[in-house]
C-alpha angles and dihedrals in degrees: 000000000000119000112241094250094048120110114224121221132182113210137176125212132183112271094246091052091047090053090056094046090048091051092047093047094052094047093049099038093240127147116230086251091054094047094049093044089053092046091049090049091050091048095050093044088053093050093049100051123103114255113272118234127210096205113103122230138202116354091357088067091068099038109037105027123075089203093078087090089077111094093230095051094090099022129108090265090060089055088064090061091051090056094055090074 
């Protein structure tokens, strides 16, 4: 039963997707409402995150990145790139 402050939606999904959702809901003991609420929360959280960068910073620059051998990697010029985040 829906809580009084919940908004009700009627959605349609492709049959193959519905089968996957059904299997997952049964396995995890979720209702369809719980599943789609969690899916919407995950989607919105992913959209609101800051972009993730693969470039290491700080101590990671010297230990996990092969580009530290370039003279500008740890120079003052390199610090400019770190501030662009």
